[in-house]
C-alpha positions in Angstrom: -32.4 -11.9 -20.9 -35.3 -13.8 -19.6 -36.8 -12.3 -16.3 -39.4 -13.1 -14.3 -43.1 -10.7 -14.7 -42.0 -10.1 -18.6 -43.8 -12.8 -20.8 -40.5 -11.9 -23.6 -37.0 -11.9 -23.7 -35.3 -8.2 -23.0 -32.9 -7.0 -25.5 -29.7 -5.0 -24.0 -27.5 -3.3 -26.4 -23.8 -3.7 -25.3 -21.0 -1.9 -25.5 -17.3 -2.8 -24.7 -15.2 -1.1 -22.6 -11.7 -0.9 -20.4 -13.2 -1.8 -16.8 -11.2 0.8 -14.6 -11.4 -1.2 -10.8 -10.5 1.9 -8.5 -8.2 0.1 -5.7 -7.6 3.8 -3.9 -9.9 5.8 -1.6 -9.3 8.7 0.2 -10.6 11.0 2.5 -9.7 14.3 4.9 -9.5 13.2 8.5 -9.8 15.9 11.7 -7.2 18.6 11.1 -4.6 19.0 8.6 -4.0 15.2 8.6 -5.3 12.9 5.3 -6.3 9.4 4.9 -5.3 6.6 1.8 -6.6 3.5 1.2 -4.4 1.5 -1.3 -6.6 -1.9 -1.7 -4.2 -3.4 -4.3 -1.7 -2.1 -6.9 -2.6 -2.6 -10.3 -1.7 -0.1 -13.3 -3.8 3.0 -12.4 -2.6 2.7 -8.6 -0.2 5.7 -8.9 -2.2 7.7 -11.4 -5.2 7.4 -8.4 -3.2 8.1 -5.8 -1.6 11.5 -7.0 -4.8 12.5 -8.3 -6.3 12.2 -4.3 -3.7 13.1 -3.0 -3.7 16.7 -4.1 -7.5 17.2 -4.3 -6.7 16.6 0.0 -4.1 19.0 -0.4 -5.7 21.9 -2.9 -6.5 24.2 0.7 -3.6 23.3 2.6 -0.7 21.1 2.8 -1.2 18.5 5.0 0.5 18.2 8.9 0.5 14.2 8.3 -0.7 11.3 6.7 -2.3 7.7 7.5 -1.7 5.1 4.4 -4.1 2.3 5.2 -2.1 -1.1 3.5 -3.8 -3.5 5.3 -5.3 -6.3 3.9 -3.2 -5.6 0.4 -2.1 -8.4 -1.4 0.5 -6.6 -3.7 -0.2 -7.1 -7.2 2.1 -5.0 -9.8 5.9 -4.4 -9.1 5.8 -1.3 -10.2 3.1 0.3 -9.0 4.5 -0.3 -5.6 8.0 1.1 -5.7 6.1 4.8 -7.4 3.8 4.9 -5.0 6.7 4.3 -2.2 8.8 6.6 -4.8 5.8 9.6 -3.8 7.5 9.7 -0.3 11.0 9.4 -0.8 13.4 11.7 -2.1 16.3 9.3 -3.0 17.4 5.7 -1.9 16.8 2.0 -2.7 13.3 1.2 -3.0 13.6 -2.7 -3.7 16.3 -5.4 -4.3 15.2 -8.5 -6.3 17.8 -11.2 -5.7 17.9 -15.0 -8.2 20.1 -16.9 -10.0 19.8 -15.4 -13.2 20.8 -11.9 -14.0 17.2 -11.3 -15.2 15.6 -12.0 -11.8 18.7 -9.7 -10.3 17.7 -5.8 -10.5 17.2 -3.1 -8.3 14.4 -0.4 -7.9 15.7 3.4 -6.3 13.3 6.9 -5.5 13.3 9.5 -7.3 14.0 13.1 -5.7 10.5 14.5 -4.8 8.8 14.2 -1.4 4.5 15.0 -2.5 3.8 15.5 1.7 7.0 17.3 2.2 8.5 15.6 5.3 4.6 15.4 7.1 5.1 12.7 9.1 3.7 9.5 7.7 1.9 6.3 9.6 1.6 3.0 7.5 -1.1 0.7 9.0 -0.4 -3.2 8.3 -1.4 -6.3 9.4 -1.4 -10.1 8.2 -3.0 -9.4 5.1 -0.2 -7.3 3.6 1.5 -8.4 1.4 4.2 -8.7 -1.6 4.3 -4.6 -2.4 2.4 -3.4 0.1 5.6 -5.0 2.1 7.7 -3.0 0.1 6.3 0.0 0.3 6.0 -0.7 4.0 9.6 -2.2 4.5 11.5 1.4 1.9 9.6 3.9 4.3 10.1 2.1 7.4 14.1 1.3 6.5 14.7 5.2 4.7 13.3 6.1 8.3 10.5 8.2 6.1 7.4 6.4 8.1 6.2 4.6 11.2 4.2 0.9 10.9 1.6 0.4 13.2 -0.6 -3.1 13.1 0.0 -6.8 13.1 3.4 -8.4 11.3 2.9 -8.6 7.9 2.3 -12.1 5.5 5.7 -12.7 4.6 5.8 -12.9 0.8 8.3 -11.8 -0.3 9.1 -14.1 -3.9 8.9 -13.2 -7.7 7.1 -15.5 -9.7 8.1 -15.6 -13.5 5.5 -16.7 -16.7 7.2 -18.8 -18.9 5.4 -19.7 -22.1 5.4 -23.4 -23.1 4.6 -24.7 -26.8 1.4 -26.1 -26.2 0.2 -22.3 -25.4 -0.1 -23.6 -21.1 2.5 -21.9 -19.2 5.2 -22.5 -16.4 4.8 -19.9 -13.2 7.9 -19.9 -12.1 9.4 -18.6 -8.8 12.6 -17.0 -10.1 13.7 -14.2 -7.1 13.3 -12.9 -3.6 12.8 -9.5 -2.4 14.8 -7.4 0.2 14.3 -4.4 1.9 16.9 -1.3 0.9 18.2 -2.9 4.9 18.8 -6.2 3.6 15.7 -7.9 5.2 14.2 -10.8 3.3 10.7 -10.4 3.5 9.7 -13.9 2.7 7.8 -16.2 5.1 9.2 -13.8 7.8 7.1 -10.7 7.4 7.5 -7.4 8.4 6.9 -6.7 12.5 5.2 -2.8 13.3 7.4 -0.5 14.9 3.8 0.2 16.5 1.4 -3.3 17.5 -2.2 -2.5 17.8 -4.4 -5.3 18.3 -7.2 -3.8 16.4 -5.0 -3.7 13.1 -7.1 -6.0 11.1 -9.5 -3.9 8.4 -12.6 -4.6 10.0 -15.2 -7.4 7.5 -18.0 -4.6 7.9 -15.9 -1.8 7.6 -16.4 1.3 9.9 -18.9 4.1 7.3 -15.8 6.3 7.7 -11.7 6.4 8.4 -12.2 8.2 11.5 -14.5 5.8 12.8 -12.2 2.6 12.6 -9.9 2.8 16.0 -6.6 1.8 14.2 -6.7 5.0 12.3 -7.7 6.9 15.1 -4.7 5.5 17.3 -2.7 6.5 13.8 -4.5 9.8 14.0 -3.3 10.1 17.7 0.1 9.7 16.6 0.7 12.1 13.9 -0.5 14.3 16.2 1.8 13.8 19.4 4.8 13.7 16.7 4.4 17.2 16.6 5.5 17.0 20.2 8.7 15.2 19.4 8.6 11.3 18.5 9.6 9.8 21.6 6.2 11.4 23.2 4.2 9.8 20.1 6.2 6.7 20.7 5.9 6.8 24.6 1.9 7.9 23.9 0.9 4.8 21.6 -1.1 1.9 22.4 
């Protein structure tokens, strides 16, 4: 490497290794509440998500959780389904419809709720797409979570990469996603239960989640839930 101020080139020994891109960030909120942000879904997301959630639950069970999917463009479908499954005991998570048999499939939840049915708020915005919309739609349709923020992006299509003989490939849309209630995500998005003007993920993110106005609104909703769902909705922005 040539570097200004160095008379000779610098020599470095490099070693190849897998790059683990962290997609999950978590921190406790005031009181027995937690915050988890998922930036996108990759193969390691479910493992990282479970580890972060377990760490927050080490001392005591959480009374509620804020799951932040703002600006999350999606990613690996199976990872998104795994995250939704952590909060659902049973039922359909996502259904895909297409022209061929391979393009039609369903994915369902398995038993077990990591939060033990504690209230859950999912933050979404216009940048929440694809896998993020699958998670938000499944949790809302099953009555497991309250969505707060803005209408989501509306990317509900499935792409399949088809190799060609000359080494190139064709990426073709083969299916469309549907939420458990049968609603199509594509070009429509998902309307939140509670609209927040401050929902978009800030360009200059606050130092802690507790300083974020949208997280503060979600936390207040979780606190009000202890007085009943109607009280919580009445006190929401």
